[in-house]
N, C-alpha and C positions, 0 to 999 in steps of 0.2 A: 864510135865509142861513146859519143855524147848521148846517142839514143839508148845505149845500154845503161848508162848512168840514170837517165830519165826513167827508164823502165824500172830500175832497181829502187829509185826514190819513190815512184808511184806505188811499188809493191810494199815498201815500208809504211807509207801513208795508209794503204789499205789494211795492213796488219794492225796499225794503231786503231783504226776505226773498229775493226773486228774485236780487238781486245777491250776497248773501253765503251763500246756502245751499251746502252742500258737495257739490254736483253741478254739472255743466256744463249750462247752459240756453242754447239757441239757437233763436230763432224765425226762420223763413224764409217768404218769400212764395212764390207759385206759380212764380216765376222763379228761385227759389233765391237771392234777395238777402237778406242778413242784416238782420233788424229788431230783434233783441235779442241781446246778447252779455254775459253776466254775468261777475262777478269771477273765478269758477272758470276760465272759458275764457280770460279775459284773463291770469291768472297763469300758466297752463300753456302757453299758446301764445305768450306775450310779444308779443301784438298788442292794442293798446288799442282800445276801442270805435270811436273815430273813424277807425281804420284799416280796419275791416271793415263798419261799419254802412252799409246801402244799397248794399253791394257784393256781387258774386257770390261765393258760397261756394267754388266750384271754382277760380275765378281766384285767390282768396286762399290756397287750400290745394290746390295741384295734385296732391299725393300722395293725396288722398282717392279712394276707389274710385268714380269718378263714375257709371259705368254701373250698378253694383250699387245705389248709393244712390238714383239716379233711379228704378229699378224699385221699390224699397222705398217711396219717397215717393209714387210714382204710385198704388200699390196702396192706401196709406193714404188718399189724397185721394179715390179713386174709391169705395172700400168703406166709408169713414168708420170704419175700425177701426184701432186702434193696432198697431204692429209692434214686436217685441222681438228683439234679437240679443245672444247671450252671447259672452263672450271665447273660449269653446271653439269657436264657429262662426267667429268672426273676432276675432283677439286685440285689435285696436283699430280705431277709426274715425279718430281723430286721433292721429298718432304723437307723443305727449307723453313727455318723459323722466320717469322715476320718481325721486322725491326722498326717499321715505320710508326712514329708516335701517333699519327692520325688514325691508324688502323690497329692500335695496340690491343683491341679486343679480339683480334685474330691470333691464334696460336701459331699458325703456319701460313706460308705464302700461297695464296690461291694463284693458279697458273692457267693460262692458255698455252697451247703448244702447237707447233707446225713442224711437219716432217717434209723436207724438200728433196727430190731426187737429184743427184749430181752425176752428170755423164762424163765419161772419159773421152779421149780423142776419137775413139771408134764409135761413140754414140751409146756405149753400154753404161748402164747405171751400176757403178761399183762402190759408190759412197752415198751417204745421205747426210743432210744437214738438219739438225734438230734445233729449233728455236724455242726458247722458253720466255714467255712474257709474264711479268709480275702484274696481276690484275687484282691484287688484294683489296685495294681501295674501291674499285668498281664492285667487286663481289660483296664486300661488307656493306657498302651503301645500298646495294640491291636487297640484301638480306634484311637490313634494318628497315628499309621501306616496306618490305613484305611483312615483317613483324609488326610494324606500326599499323599497316592496313588490316592485319588480322586482329590486332587489338581494338582498332576502331570498329571493325565488324562485330566483335564481341560486345563492346560497349553499346553499340546501337541496338543489340538484342536483349541486353540484361538490365534489370532494374538495379540501380546503383546502391540502394539502401539494403536490399535483401539478397542480391545475387541470384534471384529467380528470374525467369523470363519476364520481360515487360509486357504490358497488355497487348501492344501491337503484334509482337512476335508470338505470344501465346495464342492470339486469335487466328494467326496464320496457321499454326499447328492445329487449332480447333477445326478450321476449314478443311485441312488435309484429312483429319480423322473422320470428319463427317462424310467426305467424298469416299474414303475407304469403306465406311459402313455402307454407303449407297451401292458400292460395287460388290462387296463381299459379305455384307451382313455380319461382320465381326462384332461380338458383344463388347460394348464399351460404356463406361459410365462417367458422369461428371460430378465432381464434388466442389461445392462453393461454400465458403465460410467467412465470417468476419469476427472481429474482436468485440465482445459485449461491452457496452458502455464505454466505448473508446474515447468519446468526448470528455467524459469525466476524468479519464486518465490524463488527457492533455491538460485539462483545466487544473488538475491537482499537482502534476509534476512538470508541466511545460512540454513543449513539442520535443525537446531532446529526450525527455523521459519516455514520451510516446514512441519516438523512433527506436529506442532500445527495446520496447515491447514488441514493435513490428519486426525488428531483427531477430529477436528470440523466437517469435512465432514462425518466421520463415525457417529458422534452424530446426525447430521441432518438426515442421512439415517435411523438410528434406530427410530427416531421420526416419520418417515413417512411410515414405513412398519408394517405389523401385526405380531403377535407372530408366526403364522404358516408360514410366509415367511422366506426364508433362505438367509441371507445376509452374504457376505464374502469379505475379502480383496483379490483381485485376484493377485495383485502384484504392488509394487511401489505406484503410485497414482491412480491405477485402481481398481474399485469395481464391484462386481457382485451380483445380487439378483435373486433368484427363486421365482416368484410370483405364489403361489399355487392357483388353481381354478380361474385363471384370464386370460382373453383373451387379445389380442394385444391392443384393445381399452382401456380396463381397465388398462393395464400396462402402456400405454402412459399417462393416467391421473396421475398415481403415478409418472411417470418420470417427467411430467410437474410440479407437486407439489414440487418435490425435486429440480428441476432446479430453480424454482422461489425462494424457501427458501435459496438456496445456493447464489443466486444473491444478496439477502438482507443481507447475513451473513458478519460480520466484525470480523476478528481475530486480537486481540491486542497482539502484541509481541514486547517487549522492546520499548514501547511507539510508535511503528509503527502500523498503521491500515492497515491490509492486506485484500483486497477485491479480490474475485475470482469467477469464474463461472465454470460450468461443462457442458460437452456434453454427451448425453445419447442415447443409442440404444436399441430397443425393438425387440425381436423375439418370436413369439408364436410358440409353439411346434405343429407340424402337421405331417401328414404321409409322407410328402416330405423330412423331416429331418431324416437321416438314423441312426445317432448315436449321442452321447453326444458331441463329438468333432465337428461334423457338426453343432449342435445347437449353440455352442460357436461361431463358425465361422459366423453364420447368425447374431447373436447379435453384433459381432464385425464389420461386414459390415455395419450394421445400425448405429453403433457408428461413424464409419469413414464418413458415409454419413452426419451425424449431424455436424461433424467437417468441412467437405468440404462446408457445407452450411453457414459457418461463425462462428461456435462454439456457445456455450451458447444456445443450441437448442436440440430438441429431434427428433428422426427418428424411423420409424417402418420398419423392414425388409420386403421387398417385393420380393418373389421368382421370378426368371427370367422365363417368360413363355417359355414352351417348343415349339420348332418349329413344325408346323403341318406336 
């Protein structure tokens, strides 16, 4: 008799553990009727045990991915092996709200889930145990870390003042385009330009005024190039663009469009109206250009030709004819 009492007491302890453990526990029969519904599930679903016990899980929770869950459960029953699903594969099984203050940025509870086969006395699996783990904190931390890393990667590539590619990243793209030309001979041109008399702007309005001019210059540049073109801040007041699938004639049209818009642009800084112009050089990539540095030199020569012509102008690089 004492043994029976001990067994009964142990059973009650076990039920207390199952009820108050900090994971969701659901036992289902082979018809997916609920046989156990612990306190975790009750608290997060707002459904009392008498509302769900002996009732079909999918009827009580129509948002559950029924076909997916049935396939998972069927595999567990047939193979007698547990199945595990992470929040990265499926964010949640039950769409419970997230109430943890530390993870308040999550609208719902991220969950890992395990399905365990339960055998009867004959060794047949006629029930399964579904365990739901709240991993919201882990998921949010991982997503925040991923977002932070993505942001750091973005910042490492972008010039902070203009939002264009910084010089290092732009030169990496330049190398890729040069290699692409070497393999496929795709027509490509480079456009380099800088702001005329920029030192005078800095001297007259200070570096913050000069920064505003640089920002506006970058904005005008972005407005006049395509998504496939690669624009960057080459340094100081100098900018560079790789115009993909564009010959010198087409690049010069882009350059002239940029030049005209810059000429019309007025930057207002501390009640001062700052007007400025740019000079631009174009160099089409061809077989005479030996490497990416040589390509930059050609565009630079065209830029200085535009400056020598009186600034606020465009010039196309013309290779020096080889002597006969």
